[in-house]
C-alpha positions as CSV (number, residue, x, y, z in Angstrom):
1,M,-66.0,-27.7,-71.5
2,I,-66.8,-27.4,-67.7
3,H,-69.1,-30.4,-67.7
4,K,-65.9,-32.1,-68.9
5,C,-63.7,-31.2,-66.4
6,L,-66.5,-31.3,-63.4
7,F,-66.9,-35.2,-64.4
8,I,-63.1,-35.3,-64.0
9,G,-63.0,-34.5,-60.6
10,R,-65.9,-37.0,-59.9
11,L,-63.8,-39.6,-61.1
12,G,-61.0,-38.7,-58.7
13,I,-62.3,-38.3,-55.5
14,I,-64.1,-42.0,-56.4
15,A,-61.0,-43.4,-57.2
16,A,-59.2,-42.1,-53.9
17,F,-61.8,-43.3,-51.3
18,L,-61.2,-46.5,-52.8
19,F,-57.3,-47.0,-52.2
20,A,-58.1,-45.6,-48.7
21,A,-60.1,-48.3,-48.1
22,K,-57.5,-50.9,-49.8
23,N,-54.6,-49.7,-47.8
24,V,-57.5,-49.6,-44.0
25,V,-57.8,-53.8,-44.8
26,A,-53.8,-53.9,-45.1
27,D,-52.2,-51.1,-42.4
28,G,-55.5,-50.9,-39.9
29,P,-57.2,-47.1,-38.3
30,N,-53.9,-45.3,-38.1
31,A,-53.4,-45.9,-41.6
32,S,-56.4,-44.8,-42.8
33,N,-56.5,-41.8,-41.3
34,T,-53.2,-40.5,-43.0
35,L,-54.6,-41.7,-45.7
36,F,-58.2,-40.5,-45.7
37,N,-56.4,-37.0,-44.5
38,G,-54.6,-37.2,-48.0
39,A,-57.5,-37.8,-50.6
40,I,-59.8,-35.0,-48.9
41,A,-56.7,-32.6,-49.4
42,S,-56.0,-33.6,-52.8
43,V,-59.9,-33.3,-52.9
44,E,-59.5,-29.8,-51.8
45,G,-56.9,-29.1,-54.4
46,R,-58.3,-29.9,-57.1
47,R,-62.1,-27.5,-56.1
48,Q,-59.7,-24.5,-56.0
49,S,-57.8,-25.3,-58.7
50,Q,-60.6,-25.0,-60.6
51,E,-62.3,-22.1,-58.5
52,I,-59.1,-20.2,-59.5
53,N,-59.7,-21.0,-63.2
54,Q,-63.0,-19.9,-63.4
55,Q,-62.2,-16.0,-62.1
56,S,-61.1,-13.2,-63.7
57,P,-57.6,-11.6,-64.5
58,E,-58.3,-9.0,-62.0
59,Q,-59.7,-11.5,-59.5
60,K,-56.9,-13.8,-60.1
61,S,-54.5,-10.7,-59.1
62,A,-56.0,-9.7,-55.9
63,A,-56.0,-13.2,-54.4
64,Q,-52.4,-13.6,-54.5
65,T,-51.1,-10.2,-53.4
66,A,-53.0,-10.6,-50.2
67,P,-51.3,-14.0,-48.9
68,V,-47.4,-12.4,-49.2
69,T,-49.1,-9.4,-46.7
70,S,-50.0,-12.2,-43.7
71,T,-47.5,-14.3,-44.3
72,S,-44.5,-11.2,-43.6
73,A,-46.6,-10.1,-40.9
74,T,-46.9,-14.0,-39.0
75,T,-43.5,-14.7,-40.1
76,T,-41.5,-11.9,-39.1
77,A,-42.3,-9.3,-36.1
78,A,-44.1,-11.3,-33.4
79,P,-41.3,-13.9,-33.1
80,A,-38.7,-11.6,-33.4
81,T,-40.8,-9.9,-30.8
82,A,-40.9,-13.0,-28.4
83,T,-37.1,-13.9,-28.6
84,S,-36.3,-11.0,-27.8
85,A,-37.9,-10.5,-24.8
86,T,-37.0,-14.1,-23.0
87,T,-33.8,-14.1,-23.9
88,T,-32.1,-11.0,-23.3
89,A,-33.9,-9.3,-20.2
90,A,-34.7,-12.1,-17.6
91,P,-31.1,-13.6,-17.8
92,A,-29.5,-10.4,-17.5
93,T,-31.5,-9.2,-14.5
94,A,-30.7,-12.9,-12.6
95,T,-27.1,-12.7,-13.1
96,S,-26.5,-9.6,-12.0
97,A,-28.8,-10.2,-8.6
98,T,-26.4,-13.6,-7.9
99,T,-23.5,-12.5,-8.4
100,S,-22.8,-8.8,-6.2
101,T,-20.8,-9.7,-3.0
102,P,-21.6,-7.2,0.3
103,T,-17.4,-5.7,0.8
104,A,-16.2,-5.9,4.3
105,P,-15.2,-2.8,6.1
106,A,-11.8,-1.9,7.0
107,V,-10.5,-2.6,10.2
108,S,-7.3,-0.5,11.8
109,A,-4.7,-2.1,14.1
110,V,-3.7,1.2,15.7
111,K,-5.2,2.0,18.9
112,P,-7.9,4.7,19.5
113,A,-5.1,7.7,21.1
114,G,-6.0,9.5,24.5
115,T,-6.1,13.0,25.1
116,A,-3.2,13.1,27.9
117,T,-0.7,15.3,26.8
118,L,3.4,15.3,28.4
119,E,5.2,18.4,28.2
120,G,8.6,19.6,29.2
121,V,12.2,20.0,28.5
122,V,15.5,17.9,28.2
123,P,19.2,18.1,27.8
124,V,20.9,18.6,24.1
125,R,24.0,17.2,23.5
126,P,25.4,20.1,21.7
127,L,26.8,19.1,18.1
128,K,30.3,17.6,16.6
129,V,30.9,18.7,13.5
130,A,33.6,17.3,10.9
131,P,36.1,20.4,9.0
132,S,35.0,20.8,6.2
133,T,38.1,20.9,4.4
134,K,38.8,17.3,2.5
135,E,37.1,15.9,-0.3
136,K,37.7,12.8,-1.7
137,Y,39.0,11.8,-5.0
138,G,41.1,15.1,-5.0
139,A,37.6,17.6,-5.4
140,R,36.5,20.2,-3.3
141,T,33.5,21.9,-3.1
142,T,33.0,25.0,-5.1
143,T,30.3,26.5,-3.1
144,V,30.3,27.7,0.1
145,V,29.4,24.9,2.9
146,D,26.6,25.6,4.7
147,P,26.2,25.4,8.7
148,P,24.1,22.0,9.8
149,D,21.1,22.6,11.5
150,P,20.9,22.8,15.4
151,P,20.5,19.4,17.5
152,T,17.7,18.6,19.1
153,S,16.9,15.3,21.2
154,V,14.3,12.3,20.6
155,V,11.4,11.7,23.2
156,W,8.6,8.3,23.0
157,M,6.5,6.7,24.6
158,V,7.9,3.1,25.8
159,G,5.5,0.1,24.9
160,S,4.1,-2.7,22.5
161,F,2.7,-1.4,19.2
162,P,2.0,-2.4,15.4
163,P,4.8,-1.1,13.3
164,L,4.0,1.6,10.3
165,D,2.6,-0.3,7.0
166,S,5.3,1.2,4.9
167,K,2.7,1.1,2.2
168,S,0.2,3.4,3.7
169,V,2.9,6.1,3.3
170,P,2.5,7.5,-0.2
171,I,6.1,8.5,-1.2
172,A,5.2,12.0,-2.0
173,K,4.2,12.0,2.0
174,A,7.1,10.4,3.3
175,P,10.6,12.1,5.1
176,A,12.5,13.3,4.1
177,M,16.5,13.7,4.9
178,D,17.3,16.5,2.3
179,Q,21.2,17.3,1.8
180,R,21.8,21.0,0.8
181,G,24.3,23.3,1.7
182,F,26.6,19.9,1.8
183,Q,24.9,18.9,5.3
184,F,22.2,16.7,5.6
185,R,19.2,18.6,7.1
186,P,17.4,17.7,9.1
187,C,20.7,16.6,11.4
188,V,18.3,14.4,13.3
189,M,15.4,12.8,12.6
190,A,13.0,10.3,13.8
191,V,10.3,8.0,13.0
192,Q,8.6,5.0,13.7
193,I,9.1,1.6,12.5
194,G,7.9,0.7,8.7
195,T,8.8,4.3,7.5
196,P,10.0,5.3,4.1
197,V,12.5,7.9,3.6
198,S,13.8,9.7,0.9
199,F,16.8,11.0,0.1
200,P,17.0,14.1,-2.5
201,N,20.1,15.7,-3.5
202,K,20.0,19.2,-3.4
203,D,23.6,20.7,-3.9
204,P,25.0,21.4,-7.4
205,M,26.9,18.2,-7.2
206,Y,27.1,15.0,-6.9
207,H,26.5,13.2,-3.4
208,S,26.8,9.6,-2.5
209,V,24.9,8.5,1.2
210,F,25.2,5.2,3.3
211,S,25.2,4.0,6.6
212,Y,27.1,0.7,7.9
213,S,24.7,0.5,11.3
214,A,23.3,-2.4,12.3
215,A,19.5,-0.9,12.2
216,R,19.6,-0.1,8.6
217,K,22.8,-1.0,6.4
218,F,22.7,0.3,3.2
219,D,24.0,2.2,0.2
220,L,23.0,5.0,-2.3
221,G,25.7,5.3,-4.5
222,R,26.8,8.8,-6.1
223,Y,23.8,10.5,-7.4
224,R,23.1,14.2,-8.5
225,A,19.8,16.3,-8.2
226,G,17.4,15.1,-10.6
227,E,18.4,11.9,-9.6
228,E,16.9,10.8,-6.8
229,P,17.4,7.3,-5.7
230,D,14.3,5.2,-3.6
231,A,12.9,5.3,-0.5
232,V,15.0,3.2,2.6
233,V,12.3,1.9,5.0
234,F,13.6,1.5,8.1
235,D,12.4,-1.8,9.8
236,K,13.9,-2.4,12.3
237,P,14.6,0.1,15.7
238,G,17.5,1.8,16.6
239,T,20.0,4.5,15.6
240,V,21.0,4.4,12.1
241,S,23.8,7.2,12.0
242,L,24.5,8.7,8.1
243,F,27.7,9.5,5.8
244,C,28.4,10.9,2.6
245,E,30.9,8.6,0.4
246,I,32.3,12.2,-1.1
247,H,32.1,14.8,1.7
248,E,33.4,13.4,4.5
249,H,31.9,16.2,7.2
250,M,28.2,15.2,6.5
251,R,26.4,13.2,9.7
252,A,23.1,13.4,10.4
253,Q,21.4,10.3,12.8
254,I,18.1,8.8,12.2
255,V,16.1,7.4,15.2
256,V,13.5,4.2,14.9
257,V,11.4,3.4,16.9
258,D,8.5,1.3,17.4
259,T,5.8,3.2,19.3
260,P,3.5,6.1,17.8
261,Y,4.0,7.9,20.6
262,F,7.5,10.7,19.9
263,V,8.1,14.2,19.2
264,L,12.0,15.7,18.3
265,T,12.8,18.9,21.1
266,D,14.1,21.8,19.7
267,A,17.3,23.6,20.2
268,K,17.1,24.1,23.5
269,G,15.4,20.5,24.9
270,N,11.8,22.0,24.9
271,F,8.6,19.4,24.1
272,T,5.6,18.8,23.7
273,L,3.9,15.1,23.4
274,P,0.0,15.2,23.1
275,K,-2.7,12.6,22.8
276,L,-1.4,10.3,24.4
277,P,-3.3,7.2,27.0
278,S,-3.9,7.7,30.5
279,G,-2.3,5.8,33.2
280,S,1.8,5.2,33.8
281,H,4.4,4.8,31.1
282,T,7.9,5.0,30.6
283,F,9.5,7.5,28.4
284,H,12.6,6.9,26.0
285,V,15.1,10.2,26.1
286,W,17.6,9.3,23.3
287,L,20.0,12.5,23.7
288,G,22.4,10.7,21.0
289,P,23.7,7.3,19.7
290,K,25.4,6.5,23.0
291,E,23.4,8.7,25.7
292,S,19.9,7.9,26.6
293,F,18.2,7.7,29.3
294,E,14.3,6.6,31.0
295,M,11.8,7.9,33.3
296,T,8.1,7.1,34.3
297,V,5.2,9.7,34.7
298,D,1.6,8.9,35.6
299,L,-0.6,10.0,33.3
300,K,-4.5,11.1,33.6
301,E,-7.1,11.6,30.9
302,G,-7.3,15.3,29.5
303,A,-4.7,16.6,31.7
304,T,-1.4,18.1,30.8
305,A,2.0,16.0,32.8
306,K,4.6,18.9,32.9
307,V,8.3,17.5,33.7
308,D,11.6,19.1,33.9
309,W,14.7,16.4,33.0
310,S,17.0,19.0,32.0
311,N,19.8,17.7,34.3
312,Q,18.9,14.2,34.1
313,A,22.3,12.2,33.5
314,P,22.5,9.3,31.0
315,G,21.8,6.1,32.0
316,G,19.0,3.8,31.3
317,A,18.8,1.4,28.3
318,K,20.4,2.5,24.8
319,P,19.9,2.0,21.5
320,K,21.9,-0.6,19.9
């Protein structure tokens, strides 16, 4: 039986060579190489098949399991590792390095403060208090009306300065014009252009704050405690007179200045204005909506200039 199989195999080899020789003549060298390789592969396959038929069952079982392990190692582990290394790590690093942009430092438009100081005294005009007995809409205050705050004056250095950016002032730190004891407190406030001012109601009744002044016209309407309206930004220089539409006796002034160098005096007119630049400067003294005067002072770096303007008569430029 074995000899018969070997004989049949030899006949197959001879037939393959004859078939290859026939195609060489027809198709040329390239076709002959292809067919020759195919014939060799066919013969090799027949030889391996004969060897397997001669093996014992134990040898056949070992031959079937060995190729499976080798194939698993070469088709899964190696390609997966290579793909992960080339498609993730390198591109991520390159992208991060090329898209980062340096941030430019912020530059402040405000000039650095100096070391000169102006100290002195100015007049303070008595506050005109309106009667508190008249109430609108037939209502009267159910609590005692407290006296208003004592009057003050305002002193500031005249010059050309950039306005304050209202967005740089947090609402929590914005100056507040309270309504407390049925009075505006303080009765005089000074702010730089661009400053937001809040108007909280701290009384047990409604208030309605408004102003018809040219420097800032607004009307907050009626609101009670806990219903504080939005802060008002003062963007023009001048005096803003405040009123309450419900309580006619309530009066106050907000002096809006175009300089960062300003100060409120105390009730006797005393003031101290520090961190001023040296040189010859003009100072504006506000005594009321229709009273003011200006004086010029030479300031020296690191020194305090003392002045007494308590007897100065009003005159000069006046706020609109």
